[in-house]
C-alpha positions as CSV (number, residue, x, y, z in Angstrom):
1,X,72.9,128.0,95.0
2,X,74.7,129.9,97.8
3,X,76.2,127.0,99.8
4,X,77.6,129.3,102.5
5,X,74.1,130.8,103.0
6,X,72.4,127.4,103.4
7,X,75.2,126.2,105.7
8,X,76.3,123.1,103.6
9,X,78.5,120.7,105.5
10,X,79.8,117.4,104.1
11,X,82.2,114.6,104.9
12,X,83.3,111.4,103.1
13,X,83.7,107.8,104.0
14,X,85.9,106.1,101.4
15,X,86.0,102.3,101.2
16,X,88.9,100.9,99.3
17,X,89.7,97.2,98.7
18,X,93.3,96.2,99.5
19,X,95.4,94.1,97.1
20,X,96.3,91.3,99.5
21,X,96.9,87.7,98.7
22,X,94.3,86.4,101.3
23,X,91.1,87.6,102.8
24,X,90.9,89.4,106.1
25,X,89.7,86.6,108.4
26,X,90.4,83.5,106.3
27,X,93.1,82.3,104.0
28,X,91.0,82.3,100.8
29,X,92.3,84.2,97.8
30,X,90.9,87.7,97.0
31,X,90.1,86.7,93.5
32,X,86.7,87.6,92.0
33,X,84.9,84.9,90.0
34,X,82.3,84.7,87.3
35,X,79.0,83.7,88.9
36,X,78.5,80.8,86.5
37,X,81.6,79.3,88.0
38,X,79.9,78.8,91.4
39,X,80.2,75.3,92.8
40,X,77.4,75.4,95.3
41,X,74.7,77.4,97.0
42,X,72.8,77.7,100.2
43,X,70.0,79.8,101.7
44,X,69.5,81.9,104.8
45,X,67.0,84.0,106.7
46,X,68.6,86.9,108.7
47,X,67.0,88.2,111.9
48,X,68.4,90.8,114.3
49,X,68.3,90.4,118.0
50,X,68.7,93.0,120.8
51,X,72.2,94.4,121.3
52,X,74.1,94.7,124.6
53,X,72.2,98.0,125.0
54,X,69.0,96.1,125.2
55,X,67.5,97.3,121.9
56,X,67.3,96.4,118.2
57,X,69.1,98.8,116.0
58,X,66.5,100.9,114.1
59,X,68.1,100.3,110.7
60,X,68.1,96.5,111.3
61,X,64.5,96.6,112.6
62,X,63.4,98.2,109.3
63,X,65.2,95.6,107.2
64,X,63.2,92.9,109.1
65,X,59.8,94.3,108.0
66,X,59.9,92.3,104.8
67,X,61.0,88.7,105.7
68,X,63.3,87.6,102.8
69,X,65.1,84.4,102.0
70,X,68.7,85.0,100.8
71,X,70.6,82.8,98.4
72,X,74.4,82.6,98.4
73,X,76.8,81.3,95.6
74,X,79.9,79.4,96.8
75,X,83.1,78.6,94.9
76,X,86.1,76.4,95.1
77,X,87.9,79.5,96.3
78,X,85.6,80.2,99.3
79,X,85.4,78.3,102.6
80,X,83.3,77.6,105.6
81,X,84.3,81.0,107.2
82,X,82.5,82.9,104.4
83,X,79.5,80.5,105.0
84,X,79.5,81.5,108.7
85,X,79.9,77.8,109.6
86,X,83.4,78.1,111.1
87,X,85.0,80.8,113.4
88,X,87.2,83.4,111.8
89,X,91.0,83.0,111.5
90,X,93.3,85.7,113.0
91,X,93.4,89.1,111.3
92,X,95.5,89.2,108.1
93,X,98.7,91.0,109.0
94,X,99.4,92.0,105.4
95,X,96.2,94.0,105.4
96,X,96.9,95.5,108.7
97,X,100.3,96.6,107.5
98,X,98.8,98.4,104.5
99,X,96.2,100.1,106.7
100,X,99.0,101.4,108.9
101,X,100.9,102.6,105.9
102,X,97.9,104.6,104.8
103,X,97.4,105.9,108.3
104,X,101.0,107.1,108.5
105,X,100.6,108.9,105.1
106,X,97.8,110.9,106.6
107,X,99.9,111.6,109.8
108,X,97.4,109.7,111.9
109,X,97.9,108.2,115.4
110,X,97.5,104.4,115.7
111,X,95.5,102.7,118.4
112,X,97.5,100.6,120.9
113,X,95.4,97.5,120.3
114,X,93.3,96.8,117.3
115,X,90.0,95.3,118.5
116,X,87.6,93.7,116.0
117,X,83.9,94.6,116.3
118,X,80.7,93.3,114.7
119,X,78.6,95.8,112.8
120,X,75.0,94.6,112.4
121,X,74.0,94.3,108.7
122,X,71.0,92.1,107.8
123,X,70.4,93.3,104.2
124,X,71.8,89.9,103.0
125,X,75.2,91.2,102.2
126,X,76.8,89.1,104.9
127,X,76.0,85.5,105.8
128,X,76.5,86.1,109.5
129,X,74.3,89.2,109.7
130,X,77.2,91.4,110.7
131,X,80.3,92.9,109.1
132,X,83.6,92.7,111.0
133,X,85.4,96.1,111.4
134,X,88.4,97.3,113.5
135,X,89.6,100.8,114.3
136,X,93.3,101.2,113.4
137,X,94.2,104.9,113.7
138,X,92.7,108.4,114.4
139,X,93.4,112.1,113.9
140,X,94.8,112.6,110.4
141,X,95.2,115.8,108.3
142,X,94.2,116.8,104.8
143,X,95.6,119.5,102.6
144,X,93.7,122.8,103.3
145,X,93.1,122.1,106.9
146,X,90.5,119.3,106.8
147,X,90.8,116.3,108.9
148,X,90.7,112.5,108.7
149,X,88.8,111.3,111.8
150,X,89.4,107.5,111.6
151,X,90.7,104.6,109.5
152,X,89.2,101.2,110.0
153,X,90.1,97.8,108.6
154,X,87.0,96.0,107.4
155,X,85.8,92.9,105.5
156,X,84.2,93.5,102.2
157,X,80.5,92.5,101.8
158,X,79.2,89.8,99.5
159,X,78.4,91.0,96.0
160,X,74.7,91.2,95.0
161,X,74.1,89.1,91.9
162,X,70.4,90.1,91.6
163,X,67.5,90.5,94.0
164,X,68.2,88.5,97.1
165,X,71.0,86.4,95.5
166,X,74.7,87.1,96.6
167,X,78.1,85.9,95.5
168,X,80.6,85.0,98.3
169,X,83.8,85.5,96.2
170,X,84.0,89.2,97.3
171,X,82.9,88.6,101.0
172,X,85.9,89.0,103.3
173,X,88.3,90.9,101.0
174,X,90.1,93.4,103.2
175,X,89.2,97.1,102.8
176,X,90.0,100.3,104.6
177,X,87.3,102.7,105.6
178,X,88.6,106.3,105.8
179,X,86.3,108.8,107.4
180,X,86.8,112.5,107.2
181,X,85.5,115.2,109.4
182,X,82.4,117.2,108.1
183,X,85.0,119.8,106.9
184,X,83.8,120.4,103.3
185,X,81.4,123.2,102.4
186,X,81.0,123.1,98.6
187,X,80.3,120.2,96.2
188,X,83.5,120.8,94.4
189,X,85.5,120.6,97.6
190,X,84.0,117.2,98.4
191,X,85.0,115.9,94.9
192,X,88.6,117.3,95.1
193,X,89.0,115.8,98.6
194,X,87.8,112.4,97.4
195,X,90.3,112.7,94.5
196,X,93.1,113.4,96.9
197,X,92.3,110.5,99.2
198,X,92.1,108.2,96.2
199,X,95.5,109.4,95.0
200,X,97.0,108.7,98.4
201,X,95.5,105.2,98.4
202,X,96.9,104.4,95.0
203,X,100.3,105.8,96.0
204,X,100.8,102.7,98.2
205,X,100.6,100.4,95.2
206,X,98.7,98.0,97.5
207,X,95.1,98.7,96.6
208,X,92.9,97.0,94.0
209,X,92.0,98.9,90.9
210,X,88.9,98.9,88.7
211,X,85.2,99.6,89.0
212,X,83.7,98.5,92.3
213,X,87.1,98.4,94.2
214,X,86.6,101.9,95.7
215,X,83.3,103.6,96.6
216,X,82.5,106.7,98.5
217,X,79.7,107.3,101.1
218,X,79.0,111.0,101.4
219,X,77.5,112.6,104.5
220,X,75.6,115.9,103.7
221,X,73.6,118.3,105.7
222,X,72.5,122.0,105.5
223,X,71.4,124.4,108.2
224,X,68.1,123.3,109.7
225,X,68.3,120.1,107.7
226,X,69.7,116.7,108.8
227,X,72.7,114.4,108.3
228,X,72.0,112.2,105.3
229,X,74.4,109.4,104.3
230,X,74.5,108.7,100.6
231,X,75.9,105.2,100.0
232,X,78.0,103.7,97.3
233,X,79.0,106.6,95.0
234,X,81.4,104.8,92.6
235,X,81.9,107.5,90.0
236,X,84.3,110.2,91.1
237,X,83.0,112.7,88.5
238,X,79.5,112.4,90.0
239,X,80.4,113.3,93.6
240,X,79.9,117.1,93.2
241,X,76.5,116.5,91.4
242,X,75.4,114.2,94.2
243,X,76.2,116.7,96.9
244,X,74.5,119.6,95.0
245,X,71.3,117.5,94.5
246,X,71.2,116.6,98.1
247,X,71.6,120.2,99.2
248,X,68.7,121.0,96.8
249,X,66.6,118.2,98.2
250,X,67.0,119.3,101.8
251,X,66.3,123.0,100.8
252,X,63.1,121.9,99.0
253,X,62.0,119.7,101.9
254,X,62.4,122.6,104.3
255,X,60.3,124.8,102.0
256,X,57.6,122.0,101.9
257,X,57.7,121.8,105.7
258,X,57.1,125.5,106.1
259,X,54.2,125.4,103.7
260,X,52.6,122.4,105.4
261,X,52.9,124.2,108.8
262,X,51.4,127.4,107.3
263,X,48.4,125.2,106.1
264,X,48.1,123.5,109.5
265,X,48.4,120.2,107.6
266,X,48.1,116.9,109.5
267,X,48.3,113.2,108.8
268,X,45.0,111.2,109.3
269,X,45.6,108.1,111.6
270,X,42.8,106.1,110.0
271,X,43.4,103.7,107.1
272,X,40.5,103.3,104.6
273,X,39.7,100.1,102.7
274,X,38.7,101.3,99.2
275,X,39.1,98.0,97.3
276,X,35.4,98.0,96.2
277,X,35.8,101.4,94.5
278,X,38.2,99.9,92.0
279,X,36.5,96.7,91.3
280,X,36.0,97.6,87.7
281,X,39.2,99.8,87.2
282,X,41.4,99.6,84.1
283,X,44.5,100.1,86.3
284,X,46.3,96.8,86.1
285,X,48.1,97.3,89.4
286,X,44.9,98.1,91.3
287,X,42.9,95.4,89.6
288,X,45.2,92.5,90.5
289,X,45.7,93.7,94.1
290,X,43.8,91.8,96.8
291,X,43.4,95.0,98.8
292,X,43.5,98.8,98.0
293,X,43.9,101.0,101.1
294,X,43.8,104.8,101.3
295,X,45.6,107.2,103.6
296,X,44.4,110.8,103.8
297,X,46.8,113.7,104.2
298,X,44.8,116.8,105.1
299,X,46.5,120.0,103.6
300,X,49.1,118.1,101.5
301,X,47.5,118.6,98.1
302,X,50.0,119.9,95.5
303,X,53.0,119.2,97.8
304,X,53.1,115.4,97.4
305,X,53.8,115.9,93.7
306,X,56.2,118.8,94.1
307,X,59.7,118.0,92.7
308,X,62.5,118.1,95.2
309,X,65.3,116.7,93.1
310,X,65.5,116.1,89.3
311,X,63.0,113.2,88.8
312,X,62.1,112.9,92.5
313,X,59.1,114.2,94.5
314,X,57.8,114.1,98.0
315,X,55.6,111.3,96.7
316,X,58.8,109.4,95.7
317,X,60.1,109.7,99.2
318,X,56.8,108.3,100.6
319,X,56.9,105.5,98.0
320,X,60.5,104.5,99.1
321,X,59.3,104.0,102.6
322,X,56.3,101.9,101.5
323,X,58.6,99.7,99.4
324,X,60.3,98.5,102.6
325,X,57.1,96.4,103.1
326,X,57.7,94.5,99.9
327,X,55.3,96.7,97.8
328,X,56.0,98.4,94.5
329,X,55.1,101.9,95.8
330,X,52.0,104.2,95.9
331,X,49.6,106.2,93.8
332,X,48.7,109.7,95.1
333,X,46.0,112.2,94.0
334,X,48.6,114.8,92.9
335,X,49.5,112.5,90.0
336,X,46.0,111.0,89.3
337,X,44.3,110.5,86.9
338,X,47.1,108.4,85.4
339,X,48.3,104.7,85.3
340,X,44.8,103.5,84.2
341,X,43.0,105.3,87.0
342,X,40.3,107.6,85.5
343,X,39.2,111.1,86.6
344,X,35.8,109.6,87.5
345,X,37.5,107.1,89.8
346,X,39.5,109.9,91.5
347,X,36.3,112.0,92.0
348,X,34.5,108.9,93.4
349,X,37.4,108.2,95.8
350,X,37.4,111.8,97.1
351,X,33.6,111.8,97.5
352,X,33.7,108.4,99.3
353,X,36.4,109.6,101.7
354,X,34.8,113.1,102.1
355,X,38.1,114.9,101.5
356,X,38.5,118.5,100.6
357,X,40.4,119.9,97.5
358,X,43.4,120.9,99.7
359,X,43.8,117.3,100.9
360,X,45.9,114.5,99.3
361,X,45.1,110.8,99.3
362,X,47.6,108.0,99.0
363,X,46.6,104.6,97.5
364,X,48.4,101.4,98.5
365,X,47.7,98.1,96.7
366,X,48.8,94.5,97.4
367,X,48.1,91.9,100.0
368,X,46.4,93.1,103.2
369,X,49.4,92.4,105.5
370,X,51.8,94.4,103.2
371,X,49.3,97.2,102.6
372,X,48.8,97.7,106.3
373,X,52.5,97.9,106.7
374,X,52.7,100.3,103.8
375,X,50.0,102.5,105.3
376,X,52.0,102.8,108.5
377,X,55.2,103.6,106.6
378,X,53.4,106.2,104.4
379,X,52.0,108.0,107.5
380,X,55.5,107.8,109.1
381,X,57.1,109.6,106.1
382,X,54.3,112.1,105.7
383,X,54.7,113.1,109.4
384,X,58.5,113.5,108.9
385,X,57.7,116.0,106.2
386,X,56.1,118.2,108.8
387,X,59.4,118.1,110.7
388,X,61.6,118.8,107.6
389,X,64.5,116.6,106.7
390,X,64.8,113.1,108.3
391,X,68.1,111.6,109.1
392,X,68.5,108.7,106.5
393,X,70.8,106.4,104.7
394,X,70.2,106.8,100.9
395,X,71.4,105.2,97.7
396,X,72.5,107.0,94.6
397,X,70.4,106.8,91.5
398,X,71.5,107.3,87.9
399,X,72.4,111.0,87.3
400,X,73.1,111.8,91.0
401,X,69.6,111.9,92.6
402,X,69.0,109.6,95.6
403,X,66.4,107.3,97.1
404,X,65.7,106.2,100.7
405,X,67.4,103.0,101.9
406,X,67.0,102.9,105.7
407,X,67.3,105.0,108.8
408,X,70.8,106.0,110.0
409,X,72.0,103.2,112.3
410,X,72.5,103.9,116.0
411,X,74.9,102.8,118.7
412,X,73.1,99.5,119.1
413,X,74.5,98.5,115.7
414,X,78.0,97.7,117.0
415,X,79.2,95.1,119.5
416,X,82.5,93.2,120.2
417,X,83.7,90.2,118.1
418,X,84.8,87.7,120.7
419,X,86.2,85.1,118.2
420,X,89.1,87.3,117.1
421,X,92.1,88.2,119.4
422,X,93.1,91.9,119.5
423,X,96.3,92.8,117.8
424,X,98.9,95.0,119.6
425,X,100.6,97.8,117.6
426,X,104.0,98.5,119.3
427,X,106.1,101.6,118.9
428,X,108.6,99.5,116.8
429,X,105.7,98.4,114.5
430,X,104.7,102.0,113.9
431,X,108.3,103.2,113.4
432,X,108.9,100.6,110.8
433,X,106.0,101.8,108.7
434,X,107.2,103.6,105.6
435,X,105.4,106.5,103.8
436,X,105.0,106.0,100.0
437,X,105.9,108.6,97.5
438,X,102.7,110.3,96.4
439,X,101.7,109.9,92.8
440,X,101.4,113.7,92.4
441,X,105.1,113.9,93.4
442,X,106.0,111.0,91.2
443,X,104.5,112.7,88.2
444,X,106.7,115.7,88.8
445,X,109.8,113.5,89.2
446,X,109.0,111.7,85.9
447,X,109.0,115.1,84.2
448,X,112.3,116.2,85.7
449,X,114.2,113.0,85.6
450,X,112.8,111.2,82.6
451,X,111.9,114.2,80.4
452,X,108.3,113.2,79.9
453,X,105.9,115.9,79.0
454,X,103.6,116.9,82.0
455,X,100.5,115.2,80.6
456,X,102.2,111.9,79.8
457,X,104.0,111.9,83.2
458,X,100.8,112.3,85.1
459,X,99.0,109.7,83.0
460,X,101.7,107.1,83.6
461,X,102.1,107.9,87.3
462,X,98.4,107.5,87.9
463,X,98.0,104.4,85.7
464,X,97.5,101.0,87.1
465,X,100.2,99.9,84.6
466,X,102.8,102.0,86.5
467,X,104.7,98.9,87.7
468,X,105.0,97.7,84.0
469,X,106.3,101.2,83.0
470,X,108.8,101.1,85.8
471,X,110.1,97.7,84.9
472,X,110.7,98.9,81.3
473,X,112.5,102.1,82.3
474,X,114.6,100.3,84.9
475,X,115.7,97.9,82.1
476,X,116.9,100.9,80.1
477,X,114.0,101.4,77.7
478,X,113.3,105.0,76.7
479,X,110.7,106.6,79.0
480,X,108.6,108.0,76.1
481,X,108.4,104.7,74.3
482,X,107.7,102.8,77.5
483,X,105.0,105.2,78.5
484,X,103.2,105.3,75.2
485,X,103.3,101.5,74.9
486,X,101.8,100.8,78.4
487,X,99.3,103.7,78.1
488,X,98.2,103.6,74.4
489,X,99.3,100.3,72.8
490,X,98.2,98.0,75.6
491,X,94.9,100.0,75.9
492,X,94.2,99.6,72.2
493,X,95.0,95.9,72.3
494,X,92.8,95.5,75.3
495,X,89.9,97.1,73.5
496,X,90.4,94.6,70.6
497,X,90.0,91.8,73.1
498,X,93.7,90.9,73.4
499,X,94.5,89.4,76.9
500,X,97.2,92.0,77.7
501,X,97.3,90.9,81.3
502,X,99.2,87.8,80.0
503,X,102.1,90.0,78.9
504,X,104.9,89.8,81.5
505,X,107.1,92.7,82.3
506,X,110.2,90.9,81.1
507,X,108.5,90.1,77.7
508,X,107.5,93.7,77.3
509,X,111.1,94.8,77.9
510,X,112.4,92.3,75.4
511,X,110.0,93.6,72.7
512,X,110.7,97.3,73.3
513,X,114.5,96.7,73.4
514,X,114.3,95.0,70.0
515,X,112.3,98.0,68.7
516,X,114.8,100.5,70.1
517,X,117.8,98.6,68.6
518,X,116.0,98.5,65.2
519,X,115.8,94.7,65.1
520,X,112.0,95.1,64.6
521,X,110.0,98.1,63.4
522,X,108.2,100.0,66.1
523,X,105.1,99.6,63.9
524,X,105.4,95.8,64.6
525,X,105.3,96.2,68.4
526,X,101.5,95.8,68.7
527,X,101.5,92.7,66.5
528,X,104.3,91.2,68.6
529,X,102.7,91.9,71.9
530,X,99.4,90.5,70.6
531,X,101.2,87.3,69.6
532,X,102.7,87.0,73.1
533,X,99.3,87.6,74.7
534,X,98.0,84.8,72.5
535,X,100.5,82.4,73.9
536,X,103.6,82.8,71.7
537,X,107.1,82.7,73.2
538,X,108.4,86.3,73.4
539,X,111.7,85.6,71.6
540,X,110.0,83.7,68.8
541,X,107.4,86.5,68.3
542,X,110.3,89.0,68.0
543,X,112.2,86.9,65.6
544,X,109.1,86.4,63.4
545,X,109.1,90.2,62.8
546,X,112.9,90.7,62.8
547,X,114.8,91.7,59.7
548,X,112.5,94.4,58.6
549,X,113.2,96.4,55.4
550,X,116.6,98.0,54.6
551,X,117.1,101.5,53.5
552,X,117.8,100.5,49.9
553,X,114.7,98.3,49.7
554,X,112.5,101.0,51.2
555,X,113.8,103.6,48.8
556,X,113.2,101.3,45.8
557,X,109.7,100.6,47.0
558,X,108.8,104.2,47.5
559,X,110.4,105.3,44.2
560,X,108.4,102.7,42.3
561,X,105.1,103.7,43.9
562,X,105.8,107.4,43.3
563,X,106.8,106.9,39.6
564,X,103.7,104.7,39.0
565,X,101.6,107.7,40.1
566,X,103.7,110.4,38.6
567,X,100.7,112.3,37.1
568,X,98.9,112.3,40.5
569,X,102.1,113.5,42.2
570,X,102.7,116.3,39.7
571,X,99.1,117.5,40.1
572,X,98.9,117.4,43.9
573,X,102.5,118.1,44.9
574,X,103.2,117.5,48.6
575,X,99.5,117.0,49.1
576,X,100.1,113.6,47.6
577,X,102.0,112.6,50.7
578,X,99.0,111.4,52.8
579,X,97.4,109.3,50.1
580,X,100.7,107.7,49.0
581,X,101.7,107.0,52.7
582,X,98.8,104.6,52.9
583,X,99.8,102.8,49.7
584,X,103.4,102.4,50.9
585,X,102.4,101.2,54.3
586,X,100.3,98.4,52.8
587,X,103.6,96.8,51.8
588,X,105.9,98.1,54.5
589,X,103.8,97.9,57.7
590,X,105.5,96.0,60.4
591,X,108.8,96.1,58.5
592,X,109.9,99.7,58.9
593,X,108.8,102.7,61.1
594,X,106.2,105.0,59.7
595,X,108.4,108.1,60.4
596,X,111.1,106.7,58.1
597,X,108.6,105.9,55.3
598,X,107.3,109.5,55.6
599,X,110.8,110.9,55.2
600,X,111.7,108.8,52.2
601,X,108.3,109.5,50.6
602,X,108.6,113.2,51.1
603,X,112.1,113.1,49.4
604,X,110.8,111.2,46.4
605,X,107.8,113.4,45.9
606,X,110.0,116.5,46.1
607,X,112.2,115.0,43.4
608,X,109.3,114.4,41.0
609,X,106.9,117.3,41.8
């Protein structure tokens, strides 16, 4: 696809949790819990009211179409502020300091006073019905000429457990929202910009790591299309694919619009009750429905079922809108007969409604109230197809396609938080903010100063175990041994279920120093670290493996094994090295380095072969 020709424009909003001791507006810890640890629960209904502008935000209005009861899990590490039963505490200064450090790294300009606002959200992810957010700085720069428009300090939302159940342990963790200008014009540019911003954030050493701690919202539009916000892209490698598929979706929707206009297609305002036509149907969905309603789309035949993204059709888009009424979706005549609906039933439906071959019919099944809501929603989305691409907030699906979530929110969404005092940023505050060394620069420095090869230097610089590596190197441990231990050994132990997070930096240094001094074999390092993670005292774990095997003892062992297999060695020559290495290591593992065993074994084989 020629992205320049279709006029692709994209921007990113990156949400990154900060690694602070306390939450943004209360003094609870920022520790995530297992849901089975919850100590209580309560229920809420959320309902939006008119804003200061005298209107209900359109996104909130749509969330209210299906009245839902939300359930919240509480813990001994959450408080009444997360429950929205107590006013918020003053803003966390540690979090504000990190946000300012990030802002300075992007050469941004801080605001004079940080004012907290309420952003209306009634999808259940907040107990209060709003998220607190505060603008911190504006006007940053990106490599290549792009711009960072704003950085905000926000409180994280509650984590969805399933359905309408949420966990309050995550609610209120500080995060920064970094918004770029729509300055990217290819999918690959969007992905590389996201990688750069992520690298800058990790360079502070003050952000949380792991799945779910960072997520990207991507704004995409093409010429004659519309701005679409795709929420919650967590996998960096999928960003380019998500942008490419959205560009494809908008291109196909514009093509459908042109064809609908060429056909003089319309949307029928009347809703038809066709419940009786399906009284004897074999379709389980239609059979158990109290009501089946039909909506006629004159001129839409063949276009409702047209694919606009991999696995997604215009019918999928209409179905997404109908689901907002609490229904499972729709059937449409482009896909029927199917799902238990027979060809005779489709013919009977068309005859009953008196529709032509070029017309499409939508079927909506469920309770009468929800079906009538679904009929309105389906007509709304069908009419939007006549206009082209609607402005929407969408969610990412597996593989990179997207589904409708809600309309883009408007200005009525935001209003002042009167329970939190503004925070003044003085010139002295701003001057005192330091800019961290970027991880990309740190990797180069590791190459030059520590002699690490480029790949290893980059891995360790970008690793979340960088502080552990630094502690070891600062204590005099060789950089290569330290890097391979924190990158490979701890990773392998973690995969085996060892609680490597229990290994303190000082214990790691003690073990590696014993290995470097030859008091324990390097082969024994994983076993010693495993013992420490299991609760052993570091010094005792080292002593348990100390002593090792002396040169004479090793030579005698190798000589005996080689002589016992003399015929095999004479037949294979140096090719016997590999098989005999395993035999020797069965007795020497943990007592002597593998490299040393290899040297002695090679010498003994040469002598006999």
